[in-house]
Backbone bond lengths (Angstrom), bond angles and torsions (degrees), N, CA, C in turn:
res aa  C-N    CA-C-N  psi(-1)  N-CA   C-N-CA  omega(-1)  CA-C   N-CA-C  phi
1 M - - - 1.460 - - 1.531 110.77 -
2 T 1.353 115.30 -41.59 1.456 120.28 179.89 1.521 111.18 -64.50
3 D 1.341 117.22 -40.41 1.468 121.08 179.17 1.524 111.21 -63.60
4 V 1.332 115.93 -38.34 1.458 119.72 179.03 1.520 110.89 -64.25
5 L 1.343 116.65 -42.80 1.463 120.96 178.78 1.525 111.33 -64.13
6 K 1.341 116.81 -39.12 1.462 120.29 178.64 1.523 110.89 -63.84
7 K 1.349 116.11 -41.88 1.463 119.74 178.48 1.525 110.96 -64.12
8 Q 1.331 115.96 -40.19 1.463 119.51 177.91 1.529 111.20 -63.61
9 N 1.338 116.31 -40.43 1.468 119.74 178.37 1.523 111.31 -63.66
10 W 1.345 116.99 -42.61 1.450 120.29 177.67 1.516 111.15 -61.53
11 L 1.339 115.47 -42.02 1.468 119.65 179.48 1.526 110.75 -62.79
12 V 1.326 116.47 -42.99 1.466 120.50 178.83 1.521 110.44 -62.13
13 H 1.332 116.99 -43.15 1.460 120.16 -179.21 1.528 111.43 -65.31
14 I 1.323 117.05 -40.86 1.463 120.33 179.07 1.529 110.40 -63.27
15 L 1.336 116.43 -44.48 1.462 120.22 178.89 1.528 111.37 -62.33
16 M 1.332 116.09 -39.56 1.470 119.74 178.80 1.528 111.43 -65.34
17 I 1.336 116.63 -40.11 1.467 120.32 178.99 1.517 110.42 -64.04
18 V 1.334 116.75 -44.61 1.463 120.81 179.08 1.527 110.46 -62.68
19 F 1.328 115.87 -44.52 1.466 120.14 -179.67 1.523 110.88 -63.36
20 C 1.341 117.23 -41.94 1.463 120.76 178.88 1.530 111.14 -63.35
21 F 1.340 116.08 -39.46 1.470 119.22 178.82 1.524 110.59 -64.17
22 V 1.341 116.52 -42.62 1.468 119.97 179.06 1.524 110.43 -61.53
23 M 1.342 116.22 -41.95 1.460 119.83 -179.64 1.533 111.56 -69.20
24 F 1.332 116.74 -34.66 1.465 120.85 -175.13 1.523 112.64 -89.16
25 Y 1.325 117.41 -9.33 1.470 120.45 -176.85 1.533 112.81 -58.13
26 P 1.354 119.69 -44.37 1.478 118.16 178.39 1.527 113.27 -58.49
27 V 1.339 116.79 -34.14 1.467 119.83 178.28 1.525 110.15 -68.99
28 L 1.353 116.89 -41.49 1.463 120.17 176.93 1.530 110.83 -60.77
29 W 1.344 115.51 -42.21 1.471 118.96 178.53 1.526 110.12 -63.62
30 W 1.324 116.19 -41.52 1.464 121.83 178.91 1.532 110.87 -58.62
31 I 1.344 116.07 -46.26 1.463 120.09 179.81 1.519 110.61 -63.60
32 G 1.344 116.38 -45.85 1.458 119.49 179.49 1.513 112.65 -64.07
33 A 1.334 116.92 -41.48 1.470 120.69 -178.05 1.517 112.09 -67.23
34 S 1.329 117.64 -25.16 1.467 119.50 179.82 1.525 112.01 -68.04
35 F 1.343 117.89 -13.91 1.461 121.97 177.84 1.533 112.02 -105.97
36 K 1.327 117.53 5.33 1.459 121.10 -177.23 1.520 111.55 -94.48
37 S 1.325 114.30 161.52 1.453 120.09 169.29 1.523 108.55 -80.42
38 T 1.316 116.72 165.44 1.465 120.64 -179.68 1.521 111.48 -60.96
39 A 1.324 117.27 -37.54 1.463 120.69 -179.51 1.520 111.77 -69.30
40 E 1.336 117.36 -32.73 1.463 120.95 -175.33 1.522 112.91 -82.83
41 I 1.330 117.94 -17.25 1.465 120.62 -177.22 1.521 111.43 -62.05
42 S 1.314 117.15 -34.42 1.471 120.47 -178.12 1.517 113.16 -75.29
43 L 1.336 117.91 -10.08 1.462 120.17 179.99 1.528 110.42 -76.36
44 P 1.345 117.78 146.34 1.484 120.88 -177.09 1.522 112.20 -80.53
45 T 1.323 116.76 57.06 1.462 121.65 177.49 1.518 109.06 -123.04
46 L 1.331 114.90 148.99 1.458 118.88 -178.24 1.525 111.44 -79.30
47 F 1.321 116.47 -42.01 1.470 121.03 -178.72 1.524 109.78 -122.69
48 P 1.326 117.49 154.33 1.478 120.60 -174.80 1.524 112.63 -76.26
49 K 1.324 115.76 158.93 1.458 120.83 172.72 1.520 110.20 -74.55
50 V 1.322 115.06 -41.37 1.470 120.83 176.46 1.523 108.42 -118.11
51 W 1.329 117.16 121.98 1.465 121.45 -175.89 1.532 109.10 -83.82
52 L 1.329 115.96 115.29 1.468 121.63 -179.61 1.530 109.38 -94.84
53 W 1.329 115.79 87.14 1.459 120.16 -179.50 1.531 111.29 -67.97
54 Q 1.321 116.90 -21.91 1.460 120.19 -178.85 1.523 112.42 -70.39
55 N 1.344 117.93 -10.60 1.470 119.72 175.72 1.522 111.23 -56.23
56 Y 1.328 116.21 -35.18 1.463 119.92 -176.94 1.526 111.30 -73.55
57 T 1.308 117.61 -45.44 1.466 119.25 -179.31 1.526 111.33 -71.83
58 E 1.331 116.80 -41.78 1.461 119.52 179.56 1.524 111.76 -68.56
59 G 1.323 116.79 -38.83 1.457 119.66 176.70 1.515 112.21 -65.64
60 W 1.339 116.58 -38.55 1.464 121.24 179.54 1.525 111.67 -62.48
61 N 1.330 116.46 -31.94 1.461 121.30 -176.91 1.525 112.66 -110.16
62 A 1.332 118.20 19.47 1.464 121.43 -172.34 1.522 113.29 -75.42
63 L 1.319 118.41 -29.55 1.462 120.71 -174.79 1.528 110.88 -79.88
64 P 1.325 117.45 145.01 1.470 119.96 178.66 1.530 111.67 -69.31
65 K 1.328 115.94 142.00 1.470 125.69 175.42 1.529 113.64 74.52
66 Y 1.336 117.65 -40.86 1.463 119.68 -173.99 1.530 110.86 -124.05
67 T 1.332 115.58 143.86 1.461 120.43 169.48 1.526 108.47 -93.89
68 F 1.305 115.83 171.86 1.455 118.98 -179.94 1.526 112.12 -70.68
69 T 1.322 117.65 -9.57 1.469 119.91 174.43 1.518 110.57 -59.40
70 R 1.334 117.22 -42.11 1.462 121.45 179.37 1.527 110.77 -61.09
71 F 1.328 117.34 -44.83 1.458 120.47 -175.37 1.533 111.39 -72.31
72 F 1.335 116.49 -34.73 1.464 119.50 175.85 1.517 110.25 -65.70
73 M 1.316 117.77 -41.81 1.458 120.39 178.98 1.523 110.71 -66.03
74 N 1.337 117.50 -39.32 1.467 120.34 176.94 1.532 110.58 -60.11
75 S 1.316 116.61 -47.43 1.469 120.38 -179.88 1.520 110.94 -64.47
76 L 1.326 116.12 -39.76 1.465 119.95 -178.40 1.523 111.08 -64.66
77 K 1.331 116.92 -48.66 1.476 120.27 -179.59 1.529 110.88 -62.75
78 L 1.321 116.27 -42.80 1.462 120.43 -179.03 1.517 111.26 -63.59
79 N 1.321 117.28 -44.79 1.462 120.04 -174.26 1.522 113.25 -79.50
80 V 1.309 117.55 -27.14 1.470 118.86 172.54 1.529 109.69 -65.01
81 A 1.332 116.73 -42.98 1.469 120.41 179.44 1.527 111.55 -63.93
82 T 1.332 117.35 -46.71 1.467 119.81 -179.06 1.523 111.43 -66.74
83 T 1.325 117.22 -36.71 1.467 120.05 179.95 1.514 111.44 -65.92
84 V 1.331 117.00 -44.72 1.472 120.60 178.81 1.531 110.45 -61.76
85 L 1.318 117.57 -44.48 1.466 120.78 179.35 1.521 111.51 -65.13
86 H 1.324 117.44 -39.94 1.464 119.95 178.10 1.527 111.29 -61.21
87 V 1.321 116.45 -45.72 1.467 119.91 -177.96 1.520 110.88 -64.20
88 I 1.334 117.80 -45.77 1.469 120.90 -177.33 1.523 111.26 -67.57
89 S 1.336 116.99 -51.18 1.466 120.28 -175.27 1.524 112.09 -68.83
90 A 1.334 117.61 -42.73 1.462 120.28 -179.25 1.522 111.33 -65.40
91 S 1.326 117.53 -38.39 1.463 119.81 179.63 1.523 111.69 -68.83
92 L 1.334 117.41 -37.58 1.465 120.32 178.11 1.525 111.60 -64.89
93 V 1.335 116.29 -47.89 1.469 120.19 -179.84 1.523 110.39 -65.35
94 A 1.323 116.94 -41.63 1.465 120.63 -179.97 1.527 111.03 -63.29
95 F 1.324 117.23 -39.39 1.465 120.05 177.44 1.514 110.74 -62.19
96 G 1.337 116.80 -40.78 1.462 119.93 178.30 1.514 112.10 -62.16
97 F 1.336 117.81 -45.11 1.460 120.85 -179.95 1.532 111.99 -69.66
98 A 1.317 117.89 -32.73 1.461 120.63 -175.34 1.521 113.03 -84.63
99 R 1.342 117.93 -27.32 1.465 119.44 -171.25 1.527 114.30 -122.07
100 L 1.318 118.76 -30.85 1.460 120.22 -174.75 1.522 111.27 -90.97
101 T 1.314 115.35 160.22 1.464 122.64 175.73 1.523 108.73 -118.50
102 F 1.327 116.14 125.35 1.460 120.68 179.69 1.522 108.58 -150.50
103 P 1.351 118.01 161.04 1.467 121.09 -176.12 1.531 112.11 -59.18
104 L 1.344 115.43 139.54 1.473 123.32 176.03 1.523 112.24 58.59
105 K 1.305 115.45 33.17 1.472 119.80 -179.42 1.520 111.31 -59.82
106 G 1.325 117.13 -46.82 1.455 120.65 -179.61 1.517 112.65 -62.61
107 L 1.351 116.14 -38.77 1.459 120.68 179.97 1.530 110.69 -65.40
108 W 1.332 116.62 -45.57 1.465 119.66 -179.44 1.518 111.41 -64.31
109 F 1.322 116.45 -36.80 1.464 118.92 178.86 1.531 110.58 -68.81
110 S 1.323 116.83 -37.11 1.469 120.50 176.78 1.526 111.18 -64.30
111 I 1.339 116.14 -42.05 1.472 119.96 177.47 1.528 110.26 -62.77
112 L 1.330 115.94 -39.98 1.463 120.21 178.08 1.528 110.52 -60.31
113 M 1.325 116.99 -45.26 1.457 120.71 -180.00 1.524 111.73 -66.84
114 M 1.328 116.89 -31.51 1.467 119.99 178.68 1.523 111.81 -65.10
115 T 1.333 117.08 -28.28 1.463 119.15 179.40 1.523 112.04 -66.78
116 L 1.335 117.18 -18.34 1.463 119.71 176.09 1.524 111.53 -64.47
117 M 1.328 116.50 -27.14 1.466 120.88 -178.46 1.521 112.12 -91.46
118 L 1.326 117.63 3.90 1.456 121.56 -177.48 1.532 109.17 -92.99
119 P 1.325 118.94 113.61 1.482 120.47 -179.49 1.524 111.51 -63.27
120 G 1.319 115.13 145.36 1.452 119.62 179.88 1.513 113.33 -63.51
121 Q 1.353 116.99 -27.09 1.458 119.97 179.72 1.526 112.31 -65.41
122 V 1.329 116.82 -25.95 1.465 120.83 -179.49 1.528 110.75 -68.57
123 T 1.317 116.39 -37.98 1.467 120.60 -176.64 1.526 112.68 -94.30
124 L 1.321 118.10 -1.51 1.459 120.70 -174.21 1.527 112.43 -61.35
125 I 1.330 117.19 -51.58 1.467 120.30 -176.21 1.528 111.47 -65.96
126 P 1.346 120.09 -47.43 1.482 118.46 176.25 1.527 112.57 -58.96
127 Q 1.329 117.34 -40.12 1.464 119.21 179.18 1.520 111.59 -65.48
128 Y 1.323 116.01 -43.64 1.468 119.08 -179.87 1.532 110.36 -62.35
129 T 1.331 116.72 -42.43 1.466 120.50 178.66 1.522 110.89 -61.65
130 M 1.322 116.10 -42.77 1.461 120.34 -179.94 1.524 111.17 -64.93
131 F 1.337 117.04 -47.39 1.462 119.72 -179.21 1.531 111.65 -67.19
132 H 1.328 116.54 -31.65 1.464 119.60 176.83 1.525 110.65 -66.40
133 S 1.337 116.41 -39.10 1.469 119.66 177.63 1.521 111.74 -67.18
134 F 1.350 116.88 -26.10 1.467 120.89 175.73 1.531 111.82 -81.81
135 D 1.343 116.86 -5.03 1.461 122.36 -175.87 1.530 110.74 62.41
136 W 1.319 115.70 41.35 1.457 121.81 -179.49 1.531 113.00 -100.88
137 I 1.335 118.43 -3.26 1.453 120.11 -178.97 1.530 109.55 -65.40
138 N 1.321 116.27 142.92 1.464 124.65 -175.22 1.523 112.16 66.76
139 T 1.328 115.64 28.12 1.462 122.04 169.21 1.526 107.43 -130.03
140 Y 1.326 115.70 170.69 1.460 119.93 178.78 1.531 112.57 -85.21
141 L 1.320 117.39 -5.37 1.462 120.06 -176.04 1.533 113.85 -59.51
142 P 1.353 120.74 -42.23 1.467 118.92 177.95 1.527 113.87 -63.05
143 L 1.334 116.48 -20.89 1.457 121.01 179.48 1.527 112.41 -92.52
144 I 1.339 116.36 -22.56 1.466 120.22 -176.38 1.527 112.28 -98.12
145 V 1.338 117.08 -46.89 1.463 120.97 -173.15 1.531 113.19 -58.15
146 P 1.351 121.03 -42.88 1.475 119.15 178.31 1.526 113.80 -57.97
147 S 1.326 117.35 -22.55 1.470 119.81 178.03 1.518 111.84 -66.84
148 A 1.339 117.24 -22.50 1.459 121.04 178.06 1.521 112.04 -72.67
149 M 1.341 117.85 -7.16 1.464 121.77 177.58 1.528 112.39 -89.50
150 G 1.314 117.86 -2.35 1.465 121.58 173.89 1.515 114.10 96.27
151 G 1.321 117.23 -60.68 1.461 120.59 -174.57 1.518 110.10 96.54
152 A 1.327 117.20 123.98 1.471 121.67 -173.45 1.523 111.95 -59.90
153 F 1.328 117.72 -43.01 1.464 120.19 -178.25 1.518 111.52 -63.53
154 F 1.324 117.36 -44.76 1.461 120.77 -179.80 1.529 111.08 -65.93
155 I 1.327 117.04 -40.21 1.467 120.08 178.51 1.527 110.47 -62.47
156 F 1.322 116.37 -46.47 1.465 120.39 179.21 1.527 110.89 -60.23
157 L 1.325 117.53 -41.89 1.459 121.52 -179.65 1.522 111.32 -60.22
158 I 1.335 116.89 -46.08 1.459 120.60 -177.47 1.532 110.86 -73.44
159 V 1.344 117.49 -35.79 1.471 120.32 176.68 1.514 110.37 -57.42
160 Q 1.327 116.82 -46.72 1.465 120.41 -179.94 1.519 111.47 -60.57
161 F 1.313 116.82 -37.01 1.461 120.30 179.89 1.526 110.94 -70.59
162 I 1.341 116.83 -44.31 1.467 120.21 -177.50 1.527 110.89 -64.84
163 R 1.324 117.22 -35.27 1.462 120.23 179.51 1.521 112.74 -60.95
164 G 1.318 116.51 -21.38 1.459 119.62 177.75 1.518 114.05 -86.71
165 I 1.321 117.61 -4.34 1.468 121.06 177.89 1.523 108.94 -86.71
166 P 1.323 119.18 128.01 1.479 121.36 -177.25 1.524 112.43 -57.11
167 R 1.327 115.99 134.45 1.467 120.90 178.49 1.523 111.93 -70.81
168 E 1.321 116.49 -16.45 1.466 119.44 178.27 1.532 111.34 -59.80
169 L 1.331 116.20 -29.31 1.462 119.48 177.28 1.523 110.74 -65.79
170 D 1.330 116.62 -38.98 1.466 120.49 177.23 1.522 110.55 -63.82
171 E 1.334 115.58 -45.02 1.461 119.99 -177.67 1.522 111.34 -64.06
172 S 1.333 116.82 -38.72 1.466 119.89 177.61 1.521 110.94 -64.39
173 A 1.331 116.03 -40.01 1.460 119.87 179.10 1.526 111.16 -66.54
174 K 1.350 116.94 -37.88 1.462 120.09 177.76 1.521 111.20 -62.60
175 I 1.329 116.41 -40.91 1.463 120.68 179.18 1.531 110.27 -60.98
176 D 1.324 115.74 -34.72 1.468 120.47 179.38 1.527 112.42 -80.67
177 G 1.358 116.52 3.22 1.454 120.86 176.40 1.516 114.59 89.67
178 C 1.313 117.94 17.96 1.464 121.44 -178.43 1.527 109.81 -81.70
179 T 1.317 117.61 137.55 1.458 122.12 176.57 1.525 109.74 -80.63
180 W 1.358 115.94 173.46 1.461 119.45 177.99 1.528 110.92 -61.47
181 F 1.331 116.22 -40.54 1.459 118.52 178.90 1.526 110.67 -66.30
182 G 1.329 116.20 -35.66 1.463 119.68 176.41 1.520 111.63 -65.37
183 I 1.333 116.47 -39.13 1.464 120.21 176.89 1.525 110.11 -63.66
184 Y 1.328 115.32 -42.99 1.470 120.21 178.13 1.520 110.92 -60.57
185 L 1.324 116.82 -46.48 1.458 121.31 -172.10 1.526 112.27 -78.33
186 R 1.341 116.95 -39.32 1.466 119.92 -171.40 1.524 114.43 -100.09
187 I 1.328 116.83 -24.50 1.466 119.74 -175.62 1.526 111.58 -107.81
188 V 1.314 115.45 -57.32 1.468 119.67 -170.63 1.521 112.36 -74.94
189 M 1.330 117.62 -46.94 1.468 119.57 -174.56 1.531 113.32 -62.41
190 P 1.335 119.77 -43.47 1.470 117.28 176.78 1.523 113.21 -61.10
191 L 1.346 116.92 -31.54 1.459 120.16 -179.00 1.529 112.50 -79.61
192 T 1.335 116.78 -17.23 1.469 120.33 -179.82 1.521 111.58 -100.64
193 L 1.332 117.09 20.49 1.458 120.45 -178.19 1.533 113.23 -54.97
194 P 1.350 120.41 -44.06 1.475 118.93 177.93 1.527 112.87 -58.73
195 A 1.340 117.42 -41.26 1.463 119.97 179.20 1.525 111.01 -67.62
196 L 1.322 117.54 -38.36 1.461 120.90 179.19 1.527 111.05 -65.86
197 I 1.330 116.69 -39.23 1.464 119.75 177.56 1.523 110.31 -67.35
198 T 1.331 116.94 -35.32 1.469 120.44 175.22 1.518 110.61 -61.78
199 V 1.320 116.84 -45.55 1.464 121.05 176.70 1.520 110.83 -60.62
200 M 1.320 116.37 -42.05 1.460 121.03 -179.61 1.532 110.91 -61.17
201 I 1.330 116.77 -44.82 1.467 120.27 -178.27 1.519 110.76 -66.09
202 F 1.329 116.57 -48.13 1.468 120.00 179.31 1.526 110.93 -59.38
203 S 1.334 116.20 -46.38 1.459 120.10 -177.25 1.521 111.10 -62.33
204 F 1.322 116.99 -44.42 1.460 120.07 -177.55 1.522 111.56 -67.54
205 I 1.332 117.09 -44.89 1.463 120.10 -178.05 1.523 110.89 -66.54
206 W 1.342 117.35 -45.59 1.468 119.72 179.23 1.520 111.02 -63.24
207 G 1.322 117.30 -40.71 1.458 120.16 179.02 1.521 111.86 -68.02
208 W 1.333 117.03 -40.23 1.461 120.98 -178.92 1.530 110.43 -64.79
209 D 1.332 116.81 -36.51 1.469 121.29 -178.06 1.526 113.22 -85.67
210 D 1.320 117.36 -6.82 1.467 119.87 -174.75 1.530 110.99 -66.31
211 Y 1.289 116.26 122.43 1.463 122.74 176.74 1.526 111.42 -107.36
212 F 1.319 116.01 -38.25 1.456 121.10 -172.43 1.527 112.18 -68.09
213 G 1.341 117.45 -45.63 1.461 121.03 -177.92 1.522 112.90 -59.71
214 P 1.347 118.71 -56.46 1.471 119.01 177.01 1.526 113.31 -59.83
215 L 1.332 117.54 -32.89 1.464 119.98 178.78 1.524 111.22 -62.65
216 I 1.335 117.41 -37.30 1.463 121.89 -177.94 1.524 111.34 -75.23
217 Y 1.324 117.55 -41.95 1.460 119.97 -167.54 1.532 114.76 -101.80
218 L 1.328 119.06 -16.49 1.459 120.81 -176.86 1.526 110.15 -106.57
219 N 1.328 116.21 133.66 1.460 121.23 -175.87 1.521 113.84 -115.07
220 T 1.308 118.59 -28.27 1.464 121.13 -175.45 1.525 110.26 -102.20
221 V 1.333 115.20 145.64 1.465 121.53 -173.54 1.525 111.76 -63.72
222 D 1.333 117.67 -35.46 1.465 119.55 -176.26 1.527 112.82 -65.68
223 K 1.341 118.55 -13.56 1.454 122.10 178.00 1.538 112.47 -102.37
224 Y 1.309 117.82 -1.35 1.468 121.66 -175.20 1.530 111.40 -62.18
225 T 1.324 114.25 148.43 1.462 121.67 173.26 1.527 108.95 -95.06
226 V 1.323 117.11 177.34 1.464 121.37 -175.57 1.531 112.73 -60.72
227 P 1.353 120.32 -46.57 1.475 118.41 178.88 1.522 113.47 -57.70
228 L 1.333 117.85 -40.61 1.466 120.31 177.81 1.526 111.37 -67.40
229 A 1.329 116.54 -36.30 1.464 119.60 179.02 1.525 110.90 -66.10
230 L 1.335 117.11 -37.96 1.469 119.92 177.36 1.527 110.80 -64.51
231 R 1.322 117.22 -38.68 1.458 120.43 176.45 1.534 110.22 -65.45
232 M 1.338 116.38 -41.44 1.454 120.64 179.40 1.525 110.88 -66.29
233 F 1.337 116.78 -31.28 1.457 121.50 177.11 1.531 110.17 -57.78
234 I 1.328 116.23 -41.92 1.468 120.77 179.47 1.527 110.32 -70.31
235 D 1.318 116.65 -43.78 1.467 120.75 -175.50 1.526 112.78 -69.12
236 S 1.336 117.19 -26.96 1.467 120.19 -174.25 1.522 113.27 -86.41
237 Q 1.340 116.78 -4.79 1.460 119.94 -176.81 1.528 110.09 -109.58
238 S 1.329 116.25 134.63 1.467 119.48 174.85 1.523 110.43 -71.32
239 A 1.324 116.50 -38.86 1.471 122.11 173.12 1.523 106.46 -126.80
240 V 1.297 116.66 112.53 1.466 121.44 -172.47 1.522 110.41 -67.08
241 P 1.333 118.63 122.09 1.469 121.08 173.16 1.535 109.73 -78.93
242 W 1.306 115.57 91.93 1.462 119.87 -169.98 1.522 113.01 -62.56
243 G 1.306 116.68 -32.46 1.461 118.45 178.11 1.515 111.78 -62.68
244 Q 1.335 116.13 -42.87 1.461 120.24 178.00 1.526 111.42 -66.70
245 L 1.327 116.09 -40.72 1.463 119.93 179.58 1.518 111.02 -63.38
246 L 1.339 117.12 -43.45 1.462 120.63 178.86 1.528 111.11 -66.84
247 A 1.335 116.93 -33.81 1.459 120.04 178.19 1.528 111.11 -64.91
248 V 1.332 116.20 -47.20 1.471 119.70 -179.39 1.529 110.61 -68.08
249 S 1.337 117.59 -39.03 1.464 119.62 178.88 1.523 111.26 -66.25
250 L 1.342 116.90 -32.28 1.465 119.51 175.19 1.521 110.90 -65.66
251 L 1.326 116.87 -41.11 1.467 120.01 176.46 1.527 111.40 -65.18
252 S 1.329 116.82 -30.91 1.463 120.52 -176.30 1.530 112.61 -69.10
253 V 1.326 117.62 -23.17 1.471 119.32 -179.26 1.522 112.04 -90.56
254 L 1.323 117.74 -6.16 1.462 119.70 -176.39 1.528 113.65 -65.19
255 P 1.354 120.45 -45.17 1.477 118.78 -178.38 1.526 114.26 -56.12
256 P 1.349 120.50 -51.95 1.470 118.07 178.37 1.522 113.49 -64.99
257 V 1.336 117.70 -33.48 1.465 120.01 178.90 1.524 110.43 -65.97
258 V 1.323 116.46 -43.26 1.466 120.60 179.26 1.529 110.84 -63.22
259 I 1.323 116.26 -44.59 1.467 120.20 179.45 1.523 110.50 -62.23
260 F 1.337 116.79 -41.49 1.466 119.76 -179.78 1.528 111.15 -62.15
261 F 1.321 117.86 -46.27 1.461 119.98 -176.87 1.523 112.14 -70.63
262 L 1.323 117.19 -32.08 1.463 119.56 177.68 1.523 111.39 -67.82
263 A 1.339 116.62 -32.71 1.472 120.78 -176.58 1.526 111.91 -111.83
264 Q 1.330 117.28 20.99 1.457 120.99 -173.90 1.529 112.53 -60.47
265 K 1.323 116.78 -42.49 1.461 120.94 -177.57 1.525 110.98 -59.82
266 H 1.331 116.97 -49.36 1.465 121.01 179.81 1.521 111.27 -67.98
267 F 1.333 116.58 -33.55 1.464 120.47 179.58 1.527 110.92 -63.04
268 V 1.316 116.80 -48.52 1.474 120.50 179.83 1.527 110.97 -63.99
269 E 1.329 116.74 -40.84 1.459 120.75 178.36 1.518 111.35 -63.99
270 G 1.334 117.10 -40.79 1.459 121.08 179.88 1.510 112.40 -64.70
271 I 1.333 117.62 -42.26 1.455 121.27 179.05 1.519 110.73 -66.67
272 A 1.338 116.71 -44.49 1.475 120.66 -176.47 1.521 111.87 -65.87
273 T 1.336 116.71 -49.07 1.454 119.67 -176.17 1.520 112.25 -72.25
274 S 1.324 117.85 -31.52 1.463 119.50 178.25 1.519 110.72 -68.04
275 G 1.312 117.33 -28.90 1.450 119.59 179.08 1.511 113.69 -81.91
276 L 1.365 117.45 -23.90 1.465 119.76 -174.67 1.511 113.01 -98.76
277 K 1.333 117.40 -26.43 1.459 119.22 -176.26 1.504 111.62 -88.62
278 G 1.328 115.54 164.82 1.471 119.77 174.13 1.495 112.48 106.76
């Protein structure tokens, strides 16, 4: 019986290794192609015969007037601001829905959840008209200010997590003279750290990958984010140097990947507990 179980375990491990290789193969090809010449990219090889390390430096400096340093800094500043606002606003609103009692609480929460089913294309024109009347076009404000509204998905995620925290902690804090804001700041928020890190990761990755928002609201190149710069990289070349483009695009995914792996433990815990509690 033990031998049969060992054979089954080996079979499972072999299948998992094969499956992981199949899933990771496009990434391996991407890494290899970033060192290839344009002519060699079309060849059915995983890695190049001659490694062109200059693809990274030449690609980084390929655009006129600006290097990709400017666009990375633009994306970084924009997404740090939106992430901080998402975490603060979503946690405040979620605490109110999870712990406070106020008129029509259930109705407001239902309306909040209904906004999850509302496509962004429906609100695009009204939002653009509103931001244009504020004279916010070609600024980062249309991309940052909405983050101060929390976001329905992030609020729901944190609400589910807070509902799993015993209310006895709130009552003990009240006896000690703690206000609701004190309970939020000193009791609930430290205990919801996994959910907050989950919100932080989602917010940063979604913001970093956002192409449509900056395309609509930003007009000048010096304000472009990384996705827009990659698009401009293609448009500015008569013959696209694909090796350089793949090299820069590989560098562009490093910040969210690094953040995800650094906070992976809390991210998995936040997703698991938010789904089971409440």
